[in-house]
C-alpha positions as CSV (number, residue, x, y, z in Angstrom):
1,M,0.0,0.0,0.0
2,G,1.1,3.5,-0.8
3,V,1.7,6.3,1.8
4,R,-1.6,7.9,0.8
5,L,-3.7,4.7,1.5
6,R,-1.8,3.9,4.7
7,T,-2.2,7.4,6.1
8,T,-5.9,7.3,5.2
9,L,-6.5,3.9,6.9
10,T,-4.5,4.9,10.0
11,A,-6.4,8.2,10.4
12,T,-9.7,6.5,9.9
13,A,-8.9,3.7,12.3
14,A,-7.8,6.2,14.9
15,V,-10.9,8.2,14.6
16,A,-13.1,5.1,14.6
17,A,-11.5,3.9,17.9
18,A,-12.0,7.3,19.4
19,L,-15.6,7.5,18.3
20,C,-16.3,4.0,19.6
21,L,-14.9,4.8,23.0
22,A,-16.7,8.1,23.1
23,S,-20.0,6.4,22.1
24,I,-19.6,3.8,24.9
25,A,-18.8,6.5,27.5
26,L,-21.7,8.6,26.3
27,F,-24.1,5.7,26.5
28,A,-22.9,4.8,30.0
29,A,-23.1,8.4,31.2
30,L,-26.5,9.0,29.7
31,D,-27.9,5.8,31.0
32,S,-26.6,6.6,34.5
33,S,-28.0,10.1,34.4
34,L,-31.4,9.0,33.1
35,T,-31.6,6.2,35.7
36,A,-30.8,8.6,38.5
37,S,-33.4,11.1,37.2
38,T,-36.1,8.3,37.0
39,K,-35.3,7.2,40.5
40,E,-35.6,10.8,41.7
41,L,-39.0,11.1,40.0
42,A,-40.1,7.9,41.6
43,A,-38.9,9.1,45.1
44,N,-40.7,12.4,44.5
45,D,-43.9,10.5,43.6
46,A,-43.6,8.6,46.9
47,K,-43.2,11.8,48.8
48,K,-46.2,13.3,47.2
49,Q,-48.3,10.2,48.0
50,M,-47.2,10.4,51.6
51,Q,-48.1,14.1,51.8
52,H,-51.5,13.3,50.4
53,L,-51.8,10.5,52.9
54,K,-51.1,12.9,55.8
55,A,-53.5,15.4,54.4
56,E,-56.3,12.9,54.4
57,S,-55.5,11.7,57.9
58,E,-55.7,15.1,59.6
59,P,-58.3,15.6,62.5
60,G,-61.7,16.4,61.2
61,D,-61.7,13.4,58.9
62,P,-65.1,11.5,59.5
63,G,-63.3,8.3,60.2
64,Y,-60.5,9.7,62.3
65,G,-60.4,8.5,65.9
66,K,-63.0,5.6,65.5
67,G,-60.4,2.9,65.4
68,M,-60.4,2.7,61.7
69,V,-57.3,2.7,59.5
70,P,-57.1,5.9,57.7
71,P,-57.2,5.7,53.9
72,L,-53.6,5.5,52.8
73,G,-54.1,6.4,49.2
74,K,-52.6,4.9,46.1
75,G,-49.4,2.8,46.6
76,A,-49.7,2.8,50.4
77,V,-48.8,-0.4,52.3
78,P,-50.0,-0.9,55.9
79,P,-47.5,-1.6,58.6
80,G,-46.3,-5.2,58.3
81,G,-48.4,-5.6,55.1
82,K,-47.2,-7.2,51.9
83,G,-49.3,-5.3,49.5
84,P,-51.3,-2.1,49.1
85,L,-54.4,-1.5,51.2
86,P,-57.9,-1.3,49.7
87,G,-58.2,2.0,48.1
88,S,-54.5,2.1,47.1
89,A,-53.0,1.5,43.6
90,A,-54.2,-2.1,43.7
91,T,-57.8,-1.0,43.3
92,G,-57.0,0.1,39.7
93,E,-57.8,3.7,40.4
94,D,-54.8,5.0,38.5
95,D,-54.2,7.8,36.0
96,G,-54.1,6.3,32.6
97,P,-53.6,2.7,31.5
98,P,-51.2,0.7,33.6
99,L,-47.6,0.5,32.3
100,P,-45.8,-2.8,31.9
101,D,-43.4,-3.7,34.7
102,E,-40.3,-3.3,32.6
103,A,-41.3,0.3,31.6
104,V,-41.9,1.4,35.2
105,L,-39.4,2.1,37.9
106,V,-40.8,1.4,41.4
107,V,-39.1,2.6,44.7
108,R,-40.1,1.9,48.3
109,R,-40.0,4.7,50.8
110,T,-40.9,4.2,54.5
111,F,-42.3,7.0,56.6
112,E,-43.0,7.2,60.3
113,T,-46.6,8.1,61.3
114,E,-48.5,8.1,64.6
115,D,-49.8,4.7,63.7
116,G,-46.4,3.3,62.9
117,P,-44.1,3.1,59.9
118,V,-45.9,3.3,56.5
119,T,-44.2,2.1,53.3
120,V,-45.1,4.0,50.2
121,L,-44.4,2.7,46.6
122,G,-43.3,5.5,44.3
123,K,-43.2,4.9,40.6
124,A,-41.9,6.7,37.5
125,S,-42.0,5.8,33.8
126,K,-38.9,4.7,32.1
127,G,-40.3,5.8,28.8
128,P,-38.5,9.1,28.4
129,A,-35.2,7.5,29.4
130,L,-35.7,4.7,26.9
131,A,-36.8,7.1,24.2
132,A,-33.6,9.3,24.8
133,M,-31.4,6.2,24.6
134,T,-33.2,5.0,21.4
135,T,-32.8,8.5,19.9
136,L,-29.1,8.5,20.7
137,R,-28.6,5.0,19.3
138,N,-30.5,6.0,16.1
139,L,-28.2,9.0,15.7
140,L,-24.9,7.2,16.4
141,I,-25.5,4.1,14.3
142,P,-25.6,6.0,10.9
143,G,-23.7,9.0,12.2
144,V,-20.5,7.2,13.1
145,P,-20.0,5.5,9.7
146,A,-20.9,8.8,8.0
147,L,-18.3,10.7,10.1
148,L,-15.7,8.0,9.3
149,T,-16.4,8.3,5.6
150,V,-16.0,12.1,5.8
151,V,-12.7,11.7,7.7
152,A,-11.4,9.1,5.2
153,L,-12.4,11.3,2.3
154,F,-10.8,14.5,3.7
155,T,-7.6,12.6,4.7
156,W,-7.3,11.0,1.3
157,L,-7.7,14.4,-0.4
158,A,-5.4,16.2,2.0
159,V,-2.6,13.6,1.7
160,G,-3.0,13.4,-2.0
161,R,-2.6,17.2,-2.2
162,V,0.5,17.0,0.0
163,L,2.0,14.1,-2.0
164,R,1.2,15.7,-5.4
165,P,4.7,17.3,-5.6
166,V,6.3,14.0,-4.7
167,S,4.5,12.3,-7.6
168,A,5.7,15.1,-9.9
169,I,9.3,14.7,-8.6
170,R,9.2,10.9,-9.0
171,A,7.8,11.1,-12.6
172,K,10.4,13.7,-13.6
173,V,13.3,11.7,-12.1
174,A,12.0,8.6,-13.9
175,D,12.2,10.4,-17.2
176,I,15.7,11.8,-16.7
177,T,18.4,9.6,-18.3
178,A,22.0,10.0,-19.1
179,Y,20.9,12.0,-22.2
180,G,18.7,14.4,-20.3
181,L,20.7,15.4,-17.3
182,H,19.9,19.1,-18.0
183,E,16.3,18.5,-16.9
184,R,15.3,19.3,-13.3
185,V,12.5,18.3,-11.0
186,P,9.8,20.9,-10.1
187,E,10.3,22.7,-6.8
188,P,7.0,23.4,-5.0
189,D,6.4,26.9,-3.6
190,T,6.5,25.7,0.0
191,R,9.0,25.6,2.9
192,D,8.4,22.0,3.9
193,E,10.3,18.8,3.6
194,I,9.1,18.1,0.1
195,A,10.5,21.4,-1.2
196,A,13.8,20.5,0.5
197,L,13.8,17.1,-1.2
198,A,13.3,18.8,-4.6
199,R,16.1,21.2,-4.0
200,T,18.4,18.3,-2.9
201,V,17.5,16.3,-6.0
202,N,18.2,19.2,-8.3
203,A,21.5,19.9,-6.5
204,T,22.5,16.2,-7.0
205,L,21.5,16.4,-10.7
206,D,23.7,19.5,-11.0
207,R,26.7,17.7,-9.6
208,L,26.0,14.6,-11.7
209,Q,25.7,16.7,-14.9
210,T,29.0,18.4,-14.2
211,A,30.7,15.1,-13.7
212,V,29.2,13.5,-16.8
213,D,30.0,16.6,-18.9
214,A,33.6,16.5,-17.7
215,Q,33.8,12.8,-18.6
216,R,32.3,13.3,-22.1
217,Q,34.6,16.2,-22.8
218,F,37.6,14.2,-21.7
219,V,36.6,11.3,-24.1
220,A,36.0,13.8,-26.9
221,D,39.3,15.6,-26.4
222,A,41.2,12.3,-26.1
223,A,39.7,10.9,-29.2
224,H,40.3,14.2,-31.1
225,E,43.9,14.4,-30.0
226,L,44.6,10.8,-31.0
227,R,43.5,11.4,-34.6
228,S,46.4,13.4,-35.7
229,P,49.2,11.3,-34.2
230,L,47.5,8.1,-35.6
231,A,47.3,9.7,-39.0
232,I,50.9,10.6,-39.0
233,L,51.9,7.2,-37.7
234,R,49.9,5.5,-40.4
235,T,51.5,7.7,-43.1
236,R,55.0,6.8,-41.9
237,L,54.2,3.1,-41.8
238,E,52.9,3.3,-45.4
239,L,56.1,4.9,-46.5
240,A,58.3,2.4,-44.7
241,L,61.2,0.8,-46.6
242,P,60.6,-2.4,-48.5
243,A,62.7,-4.3,-45.9
244,E,60.4,-3.2,-43.2
245,K,57.1,-3.9,-45.0
246,P,56.1,-7.1,-43.1
247,L,56.5,-5.3,-39.8
248,A,54.8,-2.2,-41.1
249,T,51.8,-4.2,-42.5
250,A,51.1,-5.6,-39.0
251,A,51.6,-2.2,-37.4
252,L,49.2,-0.7,-40.0
253,D,46.4,-3.1,-38.9
254,D,46.9,-2.0,-35.3
255,V,46.9,1.7,-36.3
256,A,43.7,1.1,-38.3
257,R,42.0,-0.4,-35.2
258,L,43.1,2.6,-33.1
259,Q,41.8,5.0,-35.7
260,S,38.5,3.2,-35.8
261,L,38.3,3.1,-32.0
262,S,39.1,6.8,-31.7
263,A,36.5,7.6,-34.3
264,D,33.9,5.6,-32.4
265,L,34.7,7.3,-29.1
266,L,34.5,10.7,-30.8
267,L,31.1,9.8,-32.3
268,L,29.9,8.5,-28.9
269,A,31.0,11.7,-27.2
270,R,29.0,13.8,-29.7
271,L,26.0,11.6,-29.4
272,D,26.1,11.8,-25.6
273,A,26.4,15.6,-25.7
274,G,23.2,15.7,-27.7
275,E,24.6,17.7,-30.5
276,P,22.2,18.5,-33.4
277,L,22.4,16.2,-36.3
278,S,24.9,17.3,-38.9
279,R,23.5,17.9,-42.4
280,A,20.1,16.7,-41.4
281,E,17.9,16.2,-44.4
282,E,15.0,14.2,-45.7
283,L,16.3,10.8,-46.9
284,D,14.9,7.7,-48.6
285,L,15.9,5.1,-45.9
286,A,15.7,2.2,-48.5
287,Q,18.4,3.9,-50.6
288,V,20.6,4.4,-47.6
289,V,20.2,0.8,-46.5
290,A,20.8,-0.6,-50.0
291,E,24.0,1.5,-50.5
292,E,25.5,0.4,-47.2
293,A,24.4,-3.2,-47.2
294,V,26.0,-4.1,-50.6
295,R,29.4,-3.1,-49.4
296,K,31.9,-5.9,-49.3
297,R,32.7,-7.4,-46.0
298,P,35.5,-9.7,-44.6
299,R,33.4,-12.9,-44.9
300,P,32.6,-13.6,-48.5
301,D,30.9,-16.9,-47.6
302,V,28.0,-15.1,-45.9
303,H,25.4,-13.7,-48.3
304,V,23.3,-10.7,-47.5
305,Y,19.7,-10.7,-48.8
306,L,17.7,-7.4,-49.1
307,D,14.0,-7.0,-49.1
308,L,13.4,-3.2,-49.0
309,T,10.2,-1.1,-49.3
310,P,11.1,2.1,-51.2
311,D,9.8,5.6,-50.6
312,L,10.1,5.6,-46.9
313,L,11.3,9.1,-46.0
314,V,13.0,9.9,-42.7
315,N,14.6,13.1,-41.4
316,G,18.2,12.6,-40.3
317,S,21.9,12.5,-41.1
318,A,22.9,10.3,-44.0
319,D,26.3,9.6,-42.5
320,Q,24.9,8.5,-39.2
321,L,22.2,6.4,-40.7
322,R,24.8,4.7,-42.9
323,R,26.9,4.1,-39.8
324,L,23.9,2.5,-38.1
325,V,23.2,0.1,-41.0
326,A,26.9,-0.7,-41.3
327,N,27.2,-1.6,-37.7
328,L,24.1,-3.8,-37.7
329,V,25.1,-5.6,-40.9
330,D,28.7,-6.0,-39.8
331,N,27.5,-7.5,-36.5
332,A,25.2,-9.9,-38.3
333,V,27.8,-11.0,-40.8
334,R,30.3,-11.6,-38.0
335,H,28.0,-14.0,-36.2
336,A,26.1,-15.5,-39.2
337,S,26.6,-19.0,-40.4
338,T,25.6,-18.6,-44.1
339,S,23.3,-15.7,-44.6
340,V,21.9,-12.3,-43.4
341,H,18.5,-11.0,-44.3
342,V,17.9,-7.2,-44.2
343,T,14.2,-6.1,-44.5
344,L,12.7,-2.7,-44.5
345,T,8.9,-2.3,-44.0
346,S,6.4,0.3,-43.0
347,P,3.5,-1.4,-41.0
348,D,2.3,2.0,-39.7
349,D,3.7,5.5,-39.6
350,H,7.2,4.2,-38.9
351,A,9.9,2.6,-40.9
352,V,11.0,-0.8,-39.5
353,L,14.5,-2.1,-40.3
354,D,15.2,-5.8,-39.4
355,V,18.6,-7.4,-39.7
356,V,18.5,-11.1,-39.1
357,D,21.3,-13.6,-39.2
358,D,21.3,-17.4,-38.9
359,G,24.0,-17.6,-36.3
360,P,23.9,-18.8,-32.6
361,G,21.6,-15.9,-31.6
362,I,21.5,-13.8,-28.5
363,P,20.4,-15.3,-25.2
364,P,17.3,-13.7,-23.7
365,E,19.2,-12.6,-20.7
366,H,21.6,-10.6,-22.9
367,H,19.0,-8.7,-25.0
368,T,19.7,-5.6,-23.0
369,I,23.4,-5.8,-22.1
370,V,24.5,-6.2,-25.8
371,F,23.9,-2.4,-26.1
372,D,26.3,-1.6,-23.2
373,R,29.6,-0.2,-24.3
374,F,32.6,-2.5,-24.7
375,T,30.3,-5.6,-24.2
376,R,31.3,-8.7,-26.2
377,L,29.4,-11.9,-25.9
378,D,31.7,-13.8,-28.2
379,H,34.5,-14.2,-25.6
380,A,36.1,-17.0,-27.6
381,R,37.0,-14.5,-30.4
382,T,40.1,-12.4,-30.3
383,R,40.0,-8.6,-30.3
384,D,41.1,-8.6,-33.8
385,T,38.1,-10.5,-35.1
386,G,35.5,-9.9,-32.5
387,G,35.1,-6.1,-32.7
388,S,35.5,-3.4,-30.0
389,G,32.1,-3.8,-28.5
390,L,31.0,-0.3,-29.6
391,G,29.1,-1.1,-32.8
392,L,25.6,-1.8,-31.2
393,P,25.9,1.0,-28.6
394,I,26.7,3.5,-31.4
395,A,23.8,2.1,-33.5
396,R,21.4,2.5,-30.6
397,D,22.5,6.0,-29.9
398,I,22.1,7.0,-33.5
399,A,18.6,5.5,-33.6
400,R,17.7,7.6,-30.5
401,A,19.2,10.7,-32.0
402,H,16.8,10.2,-34.9
403,G,13.8,9.7,-32.6
404,G,13.7,6.0,-33.1
405,T,14.6,2.8,-31.1
406,L,16.8,-0.2,-31.5
407,H,16.2,-3.4,-29.7
408,V,16.6,-7.2,-29.9
409,V,13.5,-9.1,-31.1
410,P,13.2,-12.8,-30.0
411,H,14.0,-15.0,-33.0
412,S,15.1,-18.5,-33.7
413,P,17.4,-19.5,-35.1
414,G,19.9,-16.6,-35.1
415,A,19.3,-13.0,-33.9
416,R,17.0,-10.3,-35.1
417,L,17.8,-6.6,-34.4
418,R,15.1,-4.2,-35.1
419,A,15.4,-0.4,-35.6
420,V,12.3,1.7,-35.8
421,F,12.2,5.3,-37.2
422,P,9.4,7.8,-37.5
423,L,8.5,8.7,-41.1
424,S,8.8,12.3,-42.2
425,G,5.2,12.3,-43.5
426,R,5.9,12.9,-47.1
427,S,6.7,10.5,-49.9
428,V,8.2,10.9,-53.4
429,A,8.6,8.7,-56.4
430,Y,12.0,7.1,-57.0
431,P,13.1,5.1,-60.0
432,L,12.7,1.9,-57.8
433,G,8.9,2.2,-58.5
434,D,6.2,0.7,-56.4
435,L,7.8,-2.7,-56.0
436,A,10.0,-3.6,-53.1
437,V,13.8,-4.0,-53.7
438,R,14.8,-7.7,-53.5
439,A,18.5,-8.4,-54.1
440,R,21.2,-10.8,-53.2
441,V,24.7,-9.6,-52.4
């Protein structure tokens, strides 16, 4: 559960516990108060009956002094008696219909008279008390859940409003990659912990961008500075004396590798820096793929088959797109057994370039790491024949620079690498016509 849900549940549970305890205490207090009030009413009733009894027994009463028991009135019990005398409440002479026993509270009060102690039964109806308790119960049963609902709703909204900047910060941080370190998370206009978190994250991104920029600049400077010495060294080796030709030939191979590596590092540094595409223009991707795929490669035993859909226009750099196609085809030829198939289709508003070989393939667990720099899965190969491990990373960065993607698609046998580019939205007619280009190299 998220913080928002946990906070809402905790607040609601706390308020529910408090309301339950308060309701129990309120019921107990009200019941005690109403019971005491009812008892007091019953005692007052007994006192009134006794006062009425005394008033009726005053001298001057016709039966007074004749040895007769004075009328005791309703609820009066004679001395030593177990029930009311005739003429008391037992005669049925009562105000209104008799109440059930459970709805009446009866108290006994004993008073001293000249004829001895007299016990009077006072009564009071429990109806008002029961009605008050029923009203309270009818209010609390729907009221407590309604109040808890209001508390949960307001807590949910309040916590959501507080956490809204956190969600914005999280979403922004999730979008920031090594190619977008210039972006920053939004800082809320508050002085709380969330604003401090946003400022800390932005300060961390500043330091990270400074470090990455310094590293990229170092790589670019190193690659640039290596180009001139390597060119001079290659020229001297090519002009070596005939007696030194065997040694010079081997050295030229190493120099060529160094030149290729320095060129790759320089290109990576430019791609990492996000430089605008040089000489960007609208290109026919099929023509670029065809021109680069027919180039001769070190393995003449591997045939390259083309199946290209023409008139797929993309915006980009012709040099970089050629480099992408070359890296993909070179990688496929290096690992293929007999053939490589290059297809270019347009199933929707994108151009899809697939390069498929019939080699051992790429294990599923390596579909991502093959695009890491200097990663080589063919550890049995030597550095001279296995490549530098920068071909696929460069191809992926070029695809990203053109607004596309490059990834591994599950395929058996062999490996399938798929590059997807957005189309420019305009098509023209080329001499290739409406038919797809199918060729064997």
